[in-house]
C-alpha positions as protocol buffer text, in pm:
chain_id: "A"
residue {
  index: 1
  type: MET
  ca { x: 6131 y: 590 z: 4308 }
}
residue {
  index: 2
  type: ARG
  ca { x: 5783 y: 478 z: 4213 }
}
residue {
  index: 3
  type: ASN
  ca { x: 5797 y: 704 z: 3877 }
}
residue {
  index: 4
  type: LEU
  ca { x: 6144 y: 577 z: 3794 }
}
residue {
  index: 5
  type: LEU
  ca { x: 6001 y: 192 z: 3823 }
}
residue {
  index: 6
  type: VAL
  ca { x: 5717 y: 310 z: 3620 }
}
residue {
  index: 7
  type: LEU
  ca { x: 5875 y: 472 z: 3368 }
}
residue {
  index: 8
  type: LEU
  ca { x: 6135 y: 189 z: 3345 }
}
residue {
  index: 9
  type: LEU
  ca { x: 5852 y: -57 z: 3315 }
}
residue {
  index: 10
  type: LEU
  ca { x: 5587 y: 92 z: 3086 }
}
residue {
  index: 11
  type: PRO
  ca { x: 5786 y: -27 z: 2748 }
}
residue {
  index: 12
  type: LEU
  ca { x: 5767 y: -350 z: 2861 }
}
residue {
  index: 13
  type: CYS
  ca { x: 5391 y: -293 z: 2916 }
}
residue {
  index: 14
  type: ALA
  ca { x: 5363 y: -172 z: 2597 }
}
residue {
  index: 15
  type: CYS
  ca { x: 5522 y: -451 z: 2403 }
}
residue {
  index: 16
  type: GLY
  ca { x: 5320 y: -696 z: 2579 }
}
residue {
  index: 17
  type: SER
  ca { x: 5594 y: -907 z: 2706 }
}
residue {
  index: 18
  type: LEU
  ca { x: 5519 y: -791 z: 3115 }
}
residue {
  index: 19
  type: SER
  ca { x: 5136 y: -782 z: 3052 }
}
residue {
  index: 20
  type: ASN
  ca { x: 5151 y: -1128 z: 2988 }
}
residue {
  index: 21
  type: SER
  ca { x: 5447 y: -1246 z: 3170 }
}
residue {
  index: 22
  type: ARG
  ca { x: 5195 y: -1432 z: 3422 }
}
residue {
  index: 23
  type: ASP
  ca { x: 4991 y: -1609 z: 3180 }
}
residue {
  index: 24
  type: LEU
  ca { x: 5326 y: -1772 z: 3034 }
}
residue {
  index: 25
  type: ARG
  ca { x: 5347 y: -2005 z: 3309 }
}
residue {
  index: 26
  type: ASN
  ca { x: 4980 y: -2153 z: 3250 }
}
residue {
  index: 27
  type: ALA
  ca { x: 4991 y: -2108 z: 2867 }
}
residue {
  index: 28
  type: ARG
  ca { x: 4964 y: -2409 z: 2593 }
}
residue {
  index: 29
  type: TYR
  ca { x: 5113 y: -2204 z: 2368 }
}
residue {
  index: 30
  type: ILE
  ca { x: 5385 y: -1973 z: 2427 }
}
residue {
  index: 31
  type: VAL
  ca { x: 5495 y: -1731 z: 2082 }
}
residue {
  index: 32
  type: THR
  ca { x: 5830 y: -1518 z: 2045 }
}
residue {
  index: 33
  type: LEU
  ca { x: 5826 y: -1284 z: 1726 }
}
residue {
  index: 34
  type: ASN
  ca { x: 6125 y: -1171 z: 1578 }
}
residue {
  index: 35
  type: THR
  ca { x: 6168 y: -862 z: 1794 }
}
residue {
  index: 36
  type: GLN
  ca { x: 6215 y: -1146 z: 2085 }
}
residue {
  index: 37
  type: VAL
  ca { x: 5849 y: -979 z: 2198 }
}
residue {
  index: 38
  type: VAL
  ca { x: 5670 y: -1347 z: 2410 }
}
residue {
  index: 39
  type: PHE
  ca { x: 5308 y: -1387 z: 2448 }
}
residue {
  index: 40
  type: GLY
  ca { x: 5147 y: -1703 z: 2543 }
}
residue {
  index: 41
  type: GLY
  ca { x: 4800 y: -1833 z: 2518 }
}
residue {
  index: 42
  type: ASP
  ca { x: 4539 y: -2166 z: 2522 }
}
residue {
  index: 43
  type: VAL
  ca { x: 4419 y: -2164 z: 2190 }
}
residue {
  index: 44
  type: ALA
  ca { x: 4647 y: -2138 z: 1832 }
}
residue {
  index: 45
  type: ARG
  ca { x: 4504 y: -2165 z: 1504 }
}
residue {
  index: 46
  type: CYS
  ca { x: 4587 y: -2066 z: 1162 }
}
residue {
  index: 47
  type: VAL
  ca { x: 4399 y: -1844 z: 932 }
}
residue {
  index: 48
  type: SER
  ca { x: 4528 y: -1744 z: 630 }
}
residue {
  index: 49
  type: ASP
  ca { x: 4868 y: -1613 z: 624 }
}
residue {
  index: 50
  type: SER
  ca { x: 4871 y: -1552 z: 1030 }
}
residue {
  index: 51
  type: LEU
  ca { x: 4822 y: -1692 z: 1309 }
}
residue {
  index: 52
  type: GLU
  ca { x: 4586 y: -1644 z: 1601 }
}
residue {
  index: 53
  type: LEU
  ca { x: 4677 y: -1676 z: 1970 }
}
residue {
  index: 54
  type: GLN
  ca { x: 4376 y: -1701 z: 2226 }
}
residue {
  index: 55
  type: ALA
  ca { x: 4403 y: -1701 z: 2589 }
}
residue {
  index: 56
  type: GLY
  ca { x: 4030 y: -1626 z: 2711 }
}
residue {
  index: 57
  type: ALA
  ca { x: 3914 y: -1318 z: 2619 }
}
residue {
  index: 58
  type: VAL
  ca { x: 4257 y: -1144 z: 2500 }
}
residue {
  index: 59
  type: SER
  ca { x: 4344 y: -1274 z: 2117 }
}
residue {
  index: 60
  type: ASN
  ca { x: 4623 y: -1165 z: 1921 }
}
residue {
  index: 61
  type: ARG
  ca { x: 4683 y: -1194 z: 1547 }
}
residue {
  index: 62
  type: PHE
  ca { x: 5032 y: -1281 z: 1389 }
}
residue {
  index: 63
  type: ALA
  ca { x: 5211 y: -1298 z: 1059 }
}
residue {
  index: 64
  type: PHE
  ca { x: 5389 y: -1590 z: 987 }
}
residue {
  index: 65
  type: ALA
  ca { x: 5666 y: -1385 z: 864 }
}
residue {
  index: 66
  type: ASP
  ca { x: 5658 y: -1230 z: 1243 }
}
residue {
  index: 67
  type: ILE
  ca { x: 5697 y: -1547 z: 1443 }
}
residue {
  index: 68
  type: ALA
  ca { x: 6081 y: -1679 z: 1502 }
}
residue {
  index: 69
  type: PHE
  ca { x: 5955 y: -1965 z: 1773 }
}
residue {
  index: 70
  type: ILE
  ca { x: 5606 y: -2093 z: 1913 }
}
residue {
  index: 71
  type: GLU
  ca { x: 5652 y: -2353 z: 2204 }
}
residue {
  index: 72
  type: ARG
  ca { x: 5454 y: -2567 z: 2369 }
}
residue {
  index: 73
  type: PRO
  ca { x: 5556 y: -2624 z: 2724 }
}
residue {
  index: 74
  type: PRO
  ca { x: 5519 y: -2907 z: 2919 }
}
residue {
  index: 75
  type: ASN
  ca { x: 5206 y: -2981 z: 3138 }
}
residue {
  index: 76
  type: GLN
  ca { x: 5220 y: -2924 z: 3487 }
}
residue {
  index: 77
  type: MET
  ca { x: 5029 y: -3230 z: 3557 }
}
residue {
  index: 78
  type: GLY
  ca { x: 5316 y: -3427 z: 3446 }
}
residue {
  index: 79
  type: ARG
  ca { x: 5531 y: -3237 z: 3656 }
}
residue {
  index: 80
  type: TRP
  ca { x: 5393 y: -3376 z: 3990 }
}
residue {
  index: 81
  type: VAL
  ca { x: 5364 y: -3692 z: 3846 }
}
residue {
  index: 82
  type: PHE
  ca { x: 5757 y: -3785 z: 3741 }
}
residue {
  index: 83
  type: GLY
  ca { x: 5886 y: -3544 z: 4038 }
}
residue {
  index: 84
  type: GLY
  ca { x: 5696 y: -3798 z: 4321 }
}
residue {
  index: 85
  type: LEU
  ca { x: 5803 y: -4083 z: 4086 }
}
residue {
  index: 86
  type: GLY
  ca { x: 6138 y: -3980 z: 4099 }
}
residue {
  index: 87
  type: LEU
  ca { x: 6103 y: -3905 z: 4494 }
}
residue {
  index: 88
  type: PRO
  ca { x: 6114 y: -4259 z: 4616 }
}
residue {
  index: 89
  type: LEU
  ca { x: 6337 y: -4381 z: 4327 }
}
residue {
  index: 90
  type: GLY
  ca { x: 6640 y: -4116 z: 4447 }
}
residue {
  index: 91
  type: ALA
  ca { x: 6562 y: -4167 z: 4806 }
}
residue {
  index: 92
  type: LEU
  ca { x: 6610 y: -4570 z: 4738 }
}
residue {
  index: 93
  type: VAL
  ca { x: 6941 y: -4486 z: 4544 }
}
residue {
  index: 94
  type: GLY
  ca { x: 7085 y: -4208 z: 4787 }
}
residue {
  index: 95
  type: GLY
  ca { x: 6987 y: -4462 z: 5097 }
}
residue {
  index: 96
  type: ALA
  ca { x: 7229 y: -4747 z: 4925 }
}
residue {
  index: 97
  type: ALA
  ca { x: 7482 y: -4486 z: 4855 }
}
residue {
  index: 98
  type: GLY
  ca { x: 7504 y: -4368 z: 5206 }
}
residue {
  index: 99
  type: LEU
  ca { x: 7491 y: -4739 z: 5327 }
}
residue {
  index: 100
  type: ALA
  ca { x: 7753 y: -4743 z: 5073 }
}
residue {
  index: 101
  type: ILE
  ca { x: 7923 y: -4481 z: 5203 }
}
residue {
  index: 102
  type: VAL
  ca { x: 7949 y: -4626 z: 5570 }
}
residue {
  index: 103
  type: SER
  ca { x: 8067 y: -4957 z: 5438 }
}
residue {
  index: 104
  type: GLY
  ca { x: 7681 y: -5085 z: 5540 }
}
residue {
  index: 105
  type: ASP
  ca { x: 7774 y: -5010 z: 5898 }
}
residue {
  index: 106
  type: THR
  ca { x: 7526 y: -4765 z: 6030 }
}
residue {
  index: 107
  type: GLU
  ca { x: 7635 y: -4796 z: 6396 }
}
residue {
  index: 108
  type: SER
  ca { x: 7927 y: -4643 z: 6289 }
}
residue {
  index: 109
  type: ASN
  ca { x: 7781 y: -4301 z: 6158 }
}
residue {
  index: 110
  type: PRO
  ca { x: 7403 y: -4322 z: 6127 }
}
residue {
  index: 111
  type: LYS
  ca { x: 7373 y: -3970 z: 5951 }
}
residue {
  index: 112
  type: ALA
  ca { x: 7516 y: -4087 z: 5646 }
}
residue {
  index: 113
  type: PHE
  ca { x: 7257 y: -4315 z: 5593 }
}
residue {
  index: 114
  type: ILE
  ca { x: 7007 y: -4010 z: 5687 }
}
residue {
  index: 115
  type: TYR
  ca { x: 7179 y: -3765 z: 5450 }
}
residue {
  index: 116
  type: GLY
  ca { x: 7172 y: -3999 z: 5169 }
}
residue {
  index: 117
  type: ILE
  ca { x: 6816 y: -4043 z: 5181 }
}
residue {
  index: 118
  type: ALA
  ca { x: 6746 y: -3715 z: 5188 }
}
residue {
  index: 119
  type: THR
  ca { x: 6978 y: -3605 z: 4883 }
}
residue {
  index: 120
  type: GLY
  ca { x: 6879 y: -3863 z: 4683 }
}
residue {
  index: 121
  type: ALA
  ca { x: 6495 y: -3775 z: 4748 }
}
residue {
  index: 122
  type: ILE
  ca { x: 6566 y: -3406 z: 4618 }
}
residue {
  index: 123
  type: ALA
  ca { x: 6804 y: -3500 z: 4349 }
}
residue {
  index: 124
  type: GLY
  ca { x: 6504 y: -3752 z: 4234 }
}
residue {
  index: 125
  type: THR
  ca { x: 6236 y: -3530 z: 4241 }
}
residue {
  index: 126
  type: VAL
  ca { x: 6406 y: -3269 z: 4045 }
}
residue {
  index: 127
  type: ALA
  ca { x: 6521 y: -3515 z: 3747 }
}
residue {
  index: 128
  type: GLY
  ca { x: 6175 y: -3660 z: 3767 }
}
residue {
  index: 129
  type: VAL
  ca { x: 6097 y: -3316 z: 3662 }
}
residue {
  index: 130
  type: ALA
  ca { x: 6325 y: -3289 z: 3441 }
}
residue {
  index: 131
  type: LEU
  ca { x: 6307 y: -3613 z: 3258 }
}
residue {
  index: 132
  type: TRP
  ca { x: 5923 y: -3444 z: 3200 }
}
residue {
  index: 133
  type: GLU
  ca { x: 5999 y: -3101 z: 3057 }
}
residue {
  index: 134
  type: ARG
  ca { x: 6225 y: -3282 z: 2825 }
}
residue {
  index: 135
  type: ILE
  ca { x: 6000 y: -3555 z: 2713 }
}
residue {
  index: 136
  type: ASP
  ca { x: 5686 y: -3324 z: 2716 }
}
residue {
  index: 137
  type: SER
  ca { x: 5786 y: -2981 z: 2555 }
}
residue {
  index: 138
  type: ASP
  ca { x: 5826 y: -2909 z: 2190 }
}
residue {
  index: 139
  type: ARG
  ca { x: 5953 y: -2547 z: 1990 }
}
residue {
  index: 140
  type: LEU
  ca { x: 5907 y: -2522 z: 1643 }
}
residue {
  index: 141
  type: ASN
  ca { x: 6141 y: -2310 z: 1463 }
}
residue {
  index: 142
  type: VAL
  ca { x: 5926 y: -2117 z: 1266 }
}
residue {
  index: 143
  type: SER
  ca { x: 6165 y: -1827 z: 1085 }
}
residue {
  index: 144
  type: ALA
  ca { x: 6357 y: -2152 z: 934 }
}
residue {
  index: 145
  type: ILE
  ca { x: 6085 y: -2314 z: 749 }
}
residue {
  index: 146
  type: PRO
  ca { x: 6065 y: -2195 z: 417 }
}
residue {
  index: 147
  type: LEU
  ca { x: 5749 y: -1991 z: 321 }
}
residue {
  index: 148
  type: PRO
  ca { x: 5570 y: -2224 z: 131 }
}
residue {
  index: 149
  type: GLU
  ca { x: 5545 y: -2464 z: 422 }
}
residue {
  index: 150
  type: ARG
  ca { x: 5487 y: -2249 z: 745 }
}
residue {
  index: 151
  type: LYS
  ca { x: 5119 y: -2282 z: 709 }
}
residue {
  index: 152
  type: SER
  ca { x: 5119 y: -2665 z: 713 }
}
residue {
  index: 153
  type: ARG
  ca { x: 5420 y: -2707 z: 965 }
}
residue {
  index: 154
  type: LEU
  ca { x: 5231 y: -2501 z: 1196 }
}
residue {
  index: 155
  type: GLU
  ca { x: 4848 y: -2643 z: 1162 }
}
residue {
  index: 156
  type: SER
  ca { x: 5035 y: -2987 z: 1262 }
}
residue {
  index: 157
  type: PHE
  ca { x: 5231 y: -2838 z: 1538 }
}
residue {
  index: 158
  type: ILE
  ca { x: 4915 y: -2698 z: 1697 }
}
residue {
  index: 159
  type: LYS
  ca { x: 4698 y: -3011 z: 1666 }
}
């Protein structure tokens, strides 16, 4: 069984998608090639007609024609900040909704207020994280850019 698993995963390691998948969470740039192979790296720069992507000591170079997308995923610290701000705001809104459900009488059903706060806190945290991911992430469709403009657009994207 183990050998079968190795045989199935070996092609993924060879093309780079599996070996670089753990690096994608912390990567500042994510490059998706036309072959749907994904690479992540911390430093990107344009060198003549190609993009050089560095992840630690490993460096990869891709021709502009081979790149489908380049992304800048959201900063991890922003997720914590926006999720942390969403927690009390969601709890406040959830508590107000819980009070509205019981018509302000917490004596009759005190659990509705508590459930409202808990549900609102969870929803507020998720909404805060989702908002941050929407604000901070960016994606450039490199294959849709005309060839003469690709280098200048990529240089402005990675700076």
